[in-house]
C-alpha positions as CSV (number, residue, x, y, z in Angstrom):
1,M,67.9,86.3,131.9
2,L,70.9,87.3,129.8
3,R,71.9,91.0,130.1
4,K,71.9,93.2,127.0
5,L,75.3,93.2,125.4
6,S,77.5,96.0,126.6
7,L,78.9,96.8,123.2
8,A,75.5,97.4,121.7
9,V,74.6,99.6,124.7
10,A,77.8,101.6,124.3
11,V,77.3,102.0,120.5
12,S,73.7,103.2,121.2
13,C,74.9,105.7,123.8
14,A,77.7,107.0,121.6
15,S,75.3,107.4,118.6
16,N,72.7,109.3,120.7
17,T,74.7,111.5,123.0
18,M,78.2,111.9,121.4
19,A,77.6,112.3,117.6
20,W,80.7,114.1,116.2
21,A,78.8,115.8,113.4
22,A,75.3,116.1,112.1
23,E,74.5,113.5,109.5
24,A,74.8,115.0,106.0
25,P,72.0,114.4,103.4
26,L,72.6,111.4,101.2
27,S,73.0,113.6,98.1
28,T,76.0,115.3,99.6
29,K,77.9,112.0,100.3
30,T,80.7,111.6,97.9
31,D,81.8,108.1,96.6
32,L,85.2,106.8,95.8
33,V,85.0,107.2,92.0
34,S,83.9,110.8,92.3
35,V,86.9,111.5,94.5
36,Y,89.2,110.0,92.0
37,Q,87.6,112.0,89.1
38,E,88.1,115.2,91.1
39,A,91.7,114.2,91.7
40,V,92.3,113.7,88.0
41,D,90.8,117.1,87.2
42,N,92.4,119.1,90.0
43,N,95.4,117.3,91.5
44,A,98.4,119.6,91.3
45,D,101.0,116.9,91.2
46,L,99.3,115.2,88.2
47,A,99.1,118.6,86.4
48,A,102.8,119.1,87.0
49,A,103.6,115.6,85.7
50,R,101.6,116.3,82.5
51,A,103.5,119.6,82.0
52,Q,106.8,117.8,82.6
53,Y,105.9,115.3,80.0
54,G,104.9,118.1,77.6
55,A,108.3,119.5,78.0
56,Q,110.2,116.2,77.8
57,K,108.6,115.0,74.6
58,E,109.9,118.1,72.8
59,V,113.4,116.4,72.8
60,V,112.3,114.3,69.8
61,P,111.6,117.2,67.3
62,Q,114.6,119.0,68.6
63,A,116.9,116.0,67.9
64,R,115.2,115.4,64.6
65,A,115.9,118.9,63.5
66,G,119.6,118.1,63.4
67,L,119.0,115.7,60.6
68,L,116.8,118.0,58.5
69,P,117.8,120.8,56.1
70,N,118.8,124.1,57.7
71,L,118.0,127.3,55.8
72,S,119.4,130.6,56.9
73,G,119.4,134.1,55.4
74,G,121.1,137.3,56.1
75,A,122.0,140.8,55.0
76,E,124.9,143.1,55.4
77,V,125.3,146.9,55.1
78,A,128.7,148.5,55.6
79,D,130.9,151.5,54.8
80,V,134.0,150.4,52.8
81,R,137.1,152.6,52.8
82,T,139.8,151.5,50.4
83,S,143.3,153.1,50.0
84,I,146.0,152.3,47.4
85,D,149.6,153.5,47.7
86,Q,150.4,153.6,43.9
87,P,148.8,155.7,42.6
88,S,147.9,157.3,45.9
89,A,144.1,157.3,46.3
90,I,141.4,156.7,48.8
91,A,137.8,155.6,48.0
92,N,134.8,155.4,50.3
93,R,131.8,153.3,49.3
94,S,128.6,152.0,50.9
95,A,128.4,148.2,50.5
96,H,125.4,146.0,50.9
97,S,124.7,142.3,50.3
98,Y,122.1,139.5,50.8
99,Q,122.7,135.8,51.2
100,A,120.9,132.6,51.8
101,T,122.4,129.3,52.8
102,L,120.8,125.8,52.7
103,A,122.6,122.9,54.4
104,Q,121.5,119.3,54.4
105,P,123.3,116.8,56.6
106,L,124.3,113.8,54.6
107,F,126.3,111.9,57.2
108,R,125.9,112.9,60.8
109,A,126.1,109.7,62.9
110,D,126.2,111.6,66.2
111,R,122.9,113.4,65.4
112,W,121.3,110.1,64.3
113,F,122.1,108.4,67.6
114,Q,121.0,111.6,69.5
115,Y,117.6,111.3,67.7
116,Q,117.3,107.6,68.7
117,A,118.2,108.5,72.3
118,A,115.5,111.3,72.2
119,K,112.9,108.8,71.1
120,D,113.8,106.5,74.1
121,V,113.6,109.5,76.4
122,N,110.1,110.3,75.1
123,E,108.9,106.7,75.7
124,Q,110.4,106.8,79.2
125,A,108.6,110.1,79.9
126,A,105.3,108.7,78.7
127,L,105.6,105.7,81.0
128,Q,106.6,107.9,83.9
129,L,103.4,110.0,83.3
130,S,101.3,106.8,83.1
131,A,102.9,105.7,86.4
132,T,102.0,109.0,88.0
133,E,98.4,108.6,86.7
134,Q,98.3,105.1,88.1
135,N,99.6,106.2,91.4
136,L,96.9,108.8,91.6
137,I,94.4,105.9,91.6
138,L,96.1,104.5,94.7
139,Q,96.4,107.9,96.3
140,S,92.7,108.5,95.9
141,A,91.8,105.2,97.5
142,E,94.3,105.7,100.3
143,S,93.0,109.1,101.1
144,Y,89.4,108.0,100.9
145,F,89.7,104.9,103.0
146,N,91.9,106.7,105.5
147,V,88.9,109.0,106.1
148,L,86.7,105.9,106.7
149,R,89.3,104.3,108.9
150,S,89.6,107.4,111.1
151,Q,85.8,107.7,111.2
152,D,85.4,104.1,112.4
153,N,88.2,104.6,114.8
154,L,86.4,107.7,116.2
155,A,83.1,105.8,116.4
156,S,84.7,102.9,118.4
157,T,86.5,105.4,120.6
158,K,83.3,107.2,121.3
159,A,81.6,103.9,122.1
160,E,84.5,103.0,124.4
161,E,84.1,106.4,126.2
162,A,80.4,105.8,126.6
163,A,81.1,102.3,128.1
164,F,83.6,103.7,130.6
165,K,81.2,106.5,131.4
166,R,78.5,104.0,132.1
167,Q,80.9,102.0,134.3
168,L,81.9,105.1,136.2
169,D,78.2,105.9,136.9
170,Q,77.7,102.3,138.1
171,S,80.8,102.5,140.3
172,N,79.5,105.8,141.9
173,E,76.1,104.2,142.5
174,R,77.7,101.1,144.1
175,F,80.0,103.3,146.2
176,D,77.0,105.4,147.4
177,V,75.2,102.3,148.7
178,G,78.4,100.8,150.2
179,L,78.8,97.9,147.7
180,S,82.3,99.0,146.6
181,D,85.1,101.2,147.8
182,K,86.6,104.4,146.5
183,T,89.3,102.5,144.5
184,D,86.6,101.3,142.1
185,V,85.4,104.8,141.5
186,L,89.0,106.1,140.9
187,Q,89.8,103.2,138.6
188,S,86.7,103.9,136.5
189,Q,87.3,107.6,136.5
190,A,90.9,107.1,135.2
191,S,89.6,104.8,132.4
192,Y,86.9,107.2,131.4
193,D,89.4,110.2,131.4
194,T,91.8,108.2,129.2
195,A,89.0,107.3,126.8
196,R,87.8,110.9,126.6
197,A,91.4,112.0,125.7
198,N,91.6,109.3,123.1
199,R,88.3,110.4,121.6
200,I,89.6,114.0,121.3
201,V,92.7,112.7,119.4
202,A,90.5,110.5,117.2
203,Q,88.4,113.5,116.3
204,R,91.5,115.4,115.1
205,Q,92.5,112.4,113.1
206,V,89.2,112.5,111.2
207,D,89.7,116.2,110.5
208,D,93.3,115.5,109.3
209,A,92.1,112.7,107.0
210,F,89.5,115.0,105.4
211,Q,92.1,117.7,105.0
212,A,94.3,115.2,103.1
213,L,91.4,114.4,100.8
214,I,90.9,118.1,100.2
215,T,94.6,118.6,99.4
216,L,94.4,115.7,96.9
217,T,91.4,117.0,95.0
218,N,91.1,120.7,95.9
219,R,87.5,120.1,96.8
220,Q,85.6,120.3,100.1
221,Y,83.9,117.2,101.5
222,N,81.3,117.0,104.3
223,S,80.7,113.3,104.2
224,I,81.7,110.3,102.1
225,Q,80.1,106.9,101.6
226,G,81.3,104.0,103.7
227,I,82.2,100.4,102.8
228,V,79.8,97.7,103.8
229,H,80.9,94.7,105.9
230,T,79.7,92.3,103.2
231,L,82.7,93.2,101.0
232,P,84.1,89.8,99.9
233,I,87.4,89.1,101.6
234,L,89.2,86.8,99.1
235,P,92.7,85.8,98.4
236,P,94.4,87.4,95.4
237,S,93.7,85.8,92.0
238,P,95.8,83.9,91.0
239,N,97.0,83.1,94.5
240,D,100.5,82.4,93.3
241,A,103.3,84.9,94.0
242,K,105.4,83.9,91.0
243,S,102.5,84.7,88.6
244,W,102.3,88.2,90.2
245,V,106.0,88.7,89.9
246,D,106.1,87.6,86.3
247,T,103.2,90.0,85.5
248,A,105.1,92.8,87.3
249,A,108.3,92.1,85.3
250,R,106.2,92.6,82.1
251,Q,103.9,95.4,83.1
252,N,105.2,97.4,86.0
253,L,105.3,100.9,84.6
254,N,108.3,102.2,86.5
255,L,110.3,99.1,85.4
256,L,109.3,99.6,81.8
257,A,110.4,103.2,82.0
258,S,113.8,102.1,83.4
259,N,114.3,99.9,80.3
260,Y,113.9,103.0,78.1
261,A,116.4,104.8,80.4
262,V,119.0,102.1,79.7
263,S,118.2,102.2,75.9
264,S,118.6,106.0,75.9
265,A,121.9,105.7,77.7
266,E,123.1,103.2,75.1
267,Q,122.2,105.5,72.2
268,T,123.9,108.4,74.0
269,L,127.1,106.3,74.2
270,R,126.9,105.7,70.5
271,Q,126.4,109.4,69.9
272,R,129.5,110.2,71.9
273,K,131.6,107.6,70.1
274,A,130.4,109.1,66.8
275,G,132.2,112.3,67.7
276,H,135.3,110.7,66.3
277,L,133.7,110.2,62.9
278,P,133.7,112.6,59.9
279,T,130.7,114.6,59.0
280,L,129.4,115.4,55.5
281,D,126.9,118.1,54.5
282,A,125.5,119.3,51.2
283,V,125.6,123.1,51.1
284,A,123.9,125.5,48.7
285,K,124.6,129.2,49.0
286,Y,123.3,132.2,47.1
287,E,124.7,135.7,47.5
288,K,123.8,139.0,45.9
289,G,125.3,142.4,46.5
290,D,127.7,145.0,45.3
291,N,131.3,144.1,44.7
292,D,132.6,146.0,47.8
293,A,130.4,143.9,50.1
294,L,131.2,140.5,48.4
295,G,134.9,141.3,48.1
296,F,135.5,140.0,44.6
297,A,138.7,141.1,42.9
298,N,138.0,144.1,40.6
299,P,139.7,143.6,37.2
300,N,139.4,147.3,36.4
301,S,141.8,150.0,37.5
302,F,141.1,151.7,40.9
303,G,139.6,154.7,39.2
304,A,137.2,152.7,37.1
305,P,133.6,151.9,38.2
306,Y,134.0,149.8,41.3
307,G,130.8,149.0,43.1
308,G,128.6,147.1,40.6
309,N,126.2,144.4,41.8
310,V,127.3,140.8,41.8
311,E,125.4,137.5,42.1
312,Q,127.0,134.2,43.1
313,S,125.5,130.7,43.6
314,T,127.5,127.9,45.2
315,L,126.6,124.2,45.5
316,G,129.0,121.7,47.1
317,L,129.9,119.2,49.7
318,Q,131.4,120.1,53.1
319,L,133.5,117.4,54.7
320,N,134.7,117.8,58.3
321,I,137.2,115.4,59.8
322,P,137.7,115.7,63.6
323,I,141.4,115.3,64.5
324,Y,141.9,116.6,68.0
325,S,139.5,118.5,70.3
326,G,141.6,118.6,73.5
327,G,140.3,115.2,74.6
328,L,136.7,116.4,74.9
329,T,135.2,113.5,72.8
330,S,137.2,110.8,74.6
331,S,136.1,112.2,78.0
332,Q,132.4,112.3,76.9
333,V,132.7,108.6,75.8
334,R,134.1,107.7,79.2
335,Q,131.3,109.7,80.9
336,S,128.6,107.9,78.8
337,Y,130.0,104.5,79.7
338,A,129.6,105.5,83.4
339,Q,126.1,106.8,82.9
340,L,125.1,103.6,81.0
341,D,126.4,101.5,83.9
342,Q,124.5,103.8,86.4
343,S,121.2,103.3,84.5
344,E,121.7,99.5,84.3
345,Q,122.4,99.3,88.0
346,Q,119.4,101.5,88.8
347,R,117.2,99.3,86.6
348,E,118.4,96.2,88.4
349,S,117.8,97.8,91.8
350,L,114.3,98.8,90.7
351,R,113.7,95.2,89.5
352,R,114.7,93.8,92.8
353,Q,112.4,96.3,94.6
354,V,109.5,95.4,92.4
355,V,110.0,91.7,93.0
356,E,110.2,92.3,96.8
357,N,107.2,94.6,96.9
358,T,105.1,92.2,94.8
359,R,105.9,89.2,96.9
360,N,105.4,91.1,100.2
361,L,102.1,92.5,99.0
362,H,101.0,89.1,97.9
363,R,101.7,87.8,101.4
364,A,100.1,90.8,103.0
365,V,96.8,90.3,101.1
366,N,96.7,86.6,102.2
367,T,97.5,87.6,105.7
368,D,94.8,90.3,105.6
369,V,92.2,87.7,104.5
370,E,93.0,85.5,107.5
371,Q,93.2,88.5,109.9
372,V,89.8,89.9,109.0
373,Q,88.1,86.7,110.0
374,A,90.3,86.3,113.1
375,R,89.7,89.9,114.1
376,R,86.0,89.6,113.7
377,Q,86.0,86.5,115.9
378,S,88.2,88.4,118.4
379,I,85.4,91.0,118.8
380,I,82.9,88.3,119.5
381,S,85.1,86.6,122.0
382,N,86.0,89.8,123.7
383,Q,82.4,90.9,123.9
384,S,81.5,87.7,125.5
385,A,84.4,88.1,127.9
386,V,83.1,91.6,128.9
387,E,79.7,90.2,129.6
388,A,81.1,87.3,131.7
389,T,83.4,89.7,133.6
390,E,80.6,92.1,134.4
391,I,78.5,89.3,135.7
392,G,81.4,88.1,137.8
393,Y,81.9,91.6,139.1
394,Q,78.2,91.8,140.1
395,V,78.5,88.6,142.1
396,G,81.9,89.5,143.6
397,T,84.2,87.0,141.8
398,R,85.8,89.7,139.6
399,N,87.0,93.3,140.5
400,I,86.6,96.6,138.6
401,V,90.1,96.3,137.1
402,D,89.1,93.0,135.4
403,V,86.0,94.7,134.0
404,L,87.9,97.8,132.7
405,D,90.6,95.6,131.1
406,A,88.0,93.4,129.4
407,Q,86.3,96.5,128.0
408,R,89.6,98.0,126.8
409,Q,90.5,94.8,125.0
410,L,87.1,94.7,123.4
411,Y,87.4,98.1,121.8
412,T,91.0,97.4,120.8
413,S,89.8,94.4,119.0
414,V,87.1,96.5,117.2
415,R,89.8,99.0,116.0
416,N,92.0,96.1,114.9
417,Y,89.2,94.6,112.9
418,N,88.4,97.8,111.0
419,N,92.1,98.6,110.4
420,T,92.6,95.1,108.9
421,R,89.5,95.6,106.7
422,Y,91.0,98.7,105.2
423,D,94.5,97.2,105.0
424,Y,93.0,94.4,102.9
425,I,91.4,96.8,100.5
426,L,94.5,99.0,100.1
427,D,97.0,96.1,100.0
428,N,95.0,94.6,97.1
429,L,95.3,97.9,95.2
430,R,99.0,98.1,96.0
431,L,99.5,94.6,94.7
432,K,97.9,95.5,91.4
433,Q,99.9,98.6,91.2
434,A,103.1,96.7,91.7
435,A,102.0,94.3,89.0
436,G,101.2,97.2,86.7
437,T,97.5,96.2,86.3
438,L,95.9,98.8,88.6
439,N,93.3,100.9,86.7
440,P,90.2,103.0,87.4
441,G,88.0,99.9,87.0
442,D,89.3,98.6,90.3
443,L,87.7,101.6,92.0
444,E,84.5,101.0,90.1
445,D,84.5,97.5,91.5
446,L,84.8,98.8,95.1
447,R,82.1,101.4,94.5
448,R,79.6,98.5,94.4
449,Y,80.2,97.9,98.1
450,L,79.8,101.5,99.2
451,K,76.8,102.4,101.4
452,A,75.2,105.7,100.7
453,D,73.6,106.0,104.1
454,Y,76.7,104.9,106.0
455,N,76.8,106.2,109.6
456,P,80.1,105.5,111.3
457,D,78.6,105.7,114.8
458,K,76.3,102.7,113.9
459,D,78.0,100.9,111.0
460,F,81.6,100.6,112.3
461,L,80.6,97.0,113.4
462,P,79.1,94.2,111.3
463,P,75.3,94.2,111.9
464,D,75.3,90.5,113.0
465,L,78.1,90.9,115.5
466,A,75.9,91.4,118.6
467,S,73.8,88.3,117.8
468,A,76.9,86.2,117.2
469,A,78.4,87.3,120.6
470,E,75.1,86.6,122.4
471,A,74.9,83.1,120.8
472,Q,78.5,82.4,121.9
473,L,77.8,83.5,125.5
474,K,74.7,81.4,125.7
475,A,76.6,78.3,124.4
476,R,79.0,78.4,127.3
477,P,78.0,76.9,130.7
């Protein structure tokens, strides 16, 4: 009669005797979309990015102000002391005046190009904010699935510890009745101690993963929903790297932002070159005050009434022709040329990185698809190998080292399988981010495959795995 599969026994023992935490009520289990929504509301990095954008977009009205009328007013109060040699006389008067000046730029090429550059800077800042918001989608998924990854890793480590504990107990029993020597006991003890140490580390990794989730959202979590093993593992659609690269070239948010950075640098260069051009303003000025303050020539003699009120209105054009500024304008032009070249080179570097990342992630997703199935089959094969090795150990054709190695390989294959599952999910999201298509709807799609009553100690393996391993073992002579 075929013995009950050791992996199922180990999982049962781990679930019953080594549960790492009490199972939380279903209502307290948080899902992926809820974590993302909490991150949107509470993430400090996103809040900082929004504030940064709020500051950067003000460059547009500030630059536009240089093209709009400028109105200023002022007042002056002074004591005026006047002396005349012939005839010798001194007069002291209190002078006051008021003035208002309106200036309208008519030709300011430098300010116009500064305004165009500011609009490009605003578009760049908006895209950078969108890229930060998009990256938060990926960060939420990474933090969420890292928790699930660490929980599954802990569950498999606990099952491995339980299996080695069972093996240690059997070795002690066989030693007590003289069926094995002390070496078997020591080997089993060493494997059990190592598994126990690994379980302690795995527990810390779970706590660390939850802490990362708390840091992202500023919310406490007791438990989260897990992903079912029936999640479709499919190649990317379309399964053509060039199509993804072309999409990335059109829609990658960081790449689009770099285009505006280059455009802004071009406008800034035009602004600096315009520093050699003349400027023309229309100026209207109104002044009112006593004669002492305004300083008009007094046609009367010194002793005549001197401080009467005067009004003056002026309307004209003001032309300024730059001739020489110590080489400042030419230096700024050379600087702008260098900055334009820098922004173009940075855009090209980013374009190459986007192409590389997109192609690499496309290959990664396809590799993950193949690996998930291969890793799953590896568990089945390793579990059958454990059963066969244990039977051989019972009849004396295998030793304890063979049994322990087979069990160790089994649980390594379990962890590899789960890691590949989560790699597949995250690589898919990273590919969409590289292509610029990642959006909250992708998290909604994943939420359909979350399991509200997910228990890592029981659900870290596909439910049909034990029966598949048993069938494989039976099929062999």
